C-alpha positions, 0 to 999 in steps of 0.5 A, a space after each residue: 320471061 319477065 322476072 320478079 325483079 323486072 316487075 318490081 322495078 317498073 314503077 320505080 323507074 318512072 320516078 327517076 325521070 324529070 323534065 318530060 313525062 315518062 312512058 310506063 310499060 303499061 302505057 307503051 305501044 308500038 316501037 316503044 313497047 317493042 324496045 321495052 320488051 326487048 330491054 326487059 328480056 336482055 337487060 333484066 329491067 326497063 332502065 331509066 337511062 334508056 326509058 327517058 327517051 320514050 317520048 321520041 320512040 325512034 330515039 329510044 330505039 337508037 339509044 337501046 340499040 347502041 347500048 345493047 350491041 356494044 355493051 350487052 352482046 358478047 364479043 372479044 371483050 369481057 363484060 367486066 371490062 366494058 363496065 369499067 369503061 362505062 364507069 370511068 367515062 361516067 366519072 369524066 362526064 360528072 354523071 353520078 347516076 351512071 357511076 353508081 350503076 356501073 360501079 355496082 355492076 363492076 363490083 358484082 363482076 370483079 372481086 377485090 378492091 379494083 372495082 371500088 378504085 375505078 368507081 371512086 376515081 382512084 385509077 392509081 390504086 387499081 392493081 390489075 395493070 391492064 384494067 388500070 390503063 383502060 380506066 385511065 384511057 376511058 377517064 381521059 376520053 373527051 378531054 383532048 389534052 388528057 387523051 394524048 397522055 393515055 393512048 388506047 391500051 387495046 388492039 384495033 380489033 377491040 375498038 368497035 366494042 371499047 370505043 363503042 362503049 365509050 361513045 355510048 356512055 358519052 351519049 347516055 351520061 349527057 342525057 342522064 345528067 339532064 333528065 334523071 335525078 342524081 342517084 338511083 339509090 333511095 335516100 337512106 343513112 350510110 349504113 343502109 346504103 352500104 347494104 343496098 349497094 351490096 344487093 345492087 352489086 349482086 343483082 347487076 352481076 346476075 343481070 350481066 350474066 344474061 345471054 344477049 344474041 348479037 344483032 337482035 335490035 336490028 329490026 327496030 330501026 331502018 338500015 342506014 349507011 355507016 358515016 365516015 366519022 363512025 368508022 370505029 364501028 366497022 367490023 362486027 355487023 351487029 355493032 356497025 349496023 346498030 351505030 349506023 341506024 342509031 346515028 340516022 335516027 338521031 340525025 332525023 330527030 335533030 333535023 325535026 327539032 333543032 334549027 339548022 343554025 343551032 346545029 351548025 353552031 353546036 358542031 363548030 363548038 364541039 370541034 373547037 372545044 377546050 380541054 376543060 369541060 367545066 364551061 359555065 353557062 355565062 361563058 362569053 364565047 357561048 353568049 356571043 355566039 348565041 347572040 348572033 341567032 334569032 331570039 326564038 332560037 337562042 333557048 334551043 342553042 343554050 340547051 344544045 350547047 350545054 348538053 353537048 359540052 357541060 350537061 351537068 350544068 343544064 338547069 330547070 331554067 334552061 329547060 324551061 326557056 326552051 319549053 316556053 317556045 312551045 316545044 313538047 317532050 318529043 322535041 326536048 328529047 330530040 334536041 338533047 339527044 342530037 346534041 349528046 350524040 354529036 358530042 359523043 361521035 366527035 369523041 369517038 372519031 378522035 379516039 379512033 384517030 388516036 388508035 390508028 396513029 399509035 404504032 404500038 396498036 398495029 
């Protein structure tokens, strides 16, 4: 049953999206409508970070599937722990929109000061030692030198869920940084925002209490084999299946909308990234690499590289240069989705490798 809250947020959600035309629930058809209906039933609303993918329906289904099966479906890990990972990863990726949303969810689920400490990036102030180490692990993910200092504080059996949530938000954060406004909160004075955040925390707590049967997204996309670099997802069939199907859908979108030379360049740069993610657009290593490509592929390469490695630096001009080549909304989503997932799956593979190499987790 669709709640009053879900109905009330339908119009608001589309206003958060930029660079592509949003697809409203009323206008949605086919696979897009199926994803929207499932999202409202399981999550409580059509969330803008997923909704932004609607110009590319298969990519929309991929995003929803991995979010649903790693974050919402019940398993070995409590939802509050997953929300802490989501918030900490979002801090690492400088994604204020997702920090706001998942900080509110954590505040609704965890009483006391620890939720605030996670959301404001003060892991040292977290009183629960297990939560503190998990937040530090998630915050360090994606930064090779920091990852080495913060090994996984959980057993391998929890990897499909916890690495899964980390990978999901390394993906979603990049897309949100490119396509959503900076905050889900309305412009308002600070006292008003405090009240709004308290209300948001209660709503997120209620939404998190919904029961989501594992595997319900399984019929949205065709079955696919699980790639070797996604081995962290092996175990729970609903997670392994969702990750495999999503990866295949994103790869197919990349093959359609990202030139092969650009894909090779991005994969090489992701594997060779420096520990510091704040790489400026004008970094000479990037410009020299882009200069080797044909003129008509350089805008795609710049957008893909920035999305993968510094998504918060994607500007209107970067998007505009790509769109000026004749690329439509679907191609824009498919390119950025492919680049985001390429970065996220590389991080997931590193986290899985580190977990397997840590004797304390065996």
